[in-house]
C-alpha angles and dihedrals in degrees: 000000000000141000113302125216086262090060098252131116107256151102139279102228121195121199131180115197130192126213133344089297091064101231109182111238097171137005139175131185106207134178114281094241092059113104114238091240095055108114089351096136090058092045091048094049091051092047093050093048091049092048096049097076090052095069144020090214125094114272122242115204117201122190134173128236093276087070097049094128135132091233091063092050089053091052092050092049093045092048090045097233131141112247145188119195118181111237115248108208092194103171095343118126114257087203090059091051089048090053091050091049091047093051091050091047091048091049090048090049091050090052090050091048091051090049091048091051091048091050092045091051091048091048091047091050090048091049091051090050091051091047089053092051092046091052089050092059098044115113115243118256 
């Protein structure tokens, strides 16, 4: 036990659960002053290897922002598991991330507009072709 980042005496527990049922596949009770990321790659590797025999399905690893670290991504890639790690913005500008998202959304919207125009043009051409055929088969007045 030691002082946590919140200023209390306590622990930094780590738990790895499997499935919706929440079976514990790995756990550690560490001193409160220890950062959640300390020795996390080793913990993560052990948890993944213990979870593998429990299922024939692909594993999905989910971690919160305290585990937003390149080392964890490397473990997940090496162990060939799917993963979701919440982004920790730390000192990054939220405005910058908003601009990036906006640019991607705008680009995506442009792609959709182009596709819509292409489809509209194709539909219009098809409609003209059908109109021509229909006129061909109309009886004279």
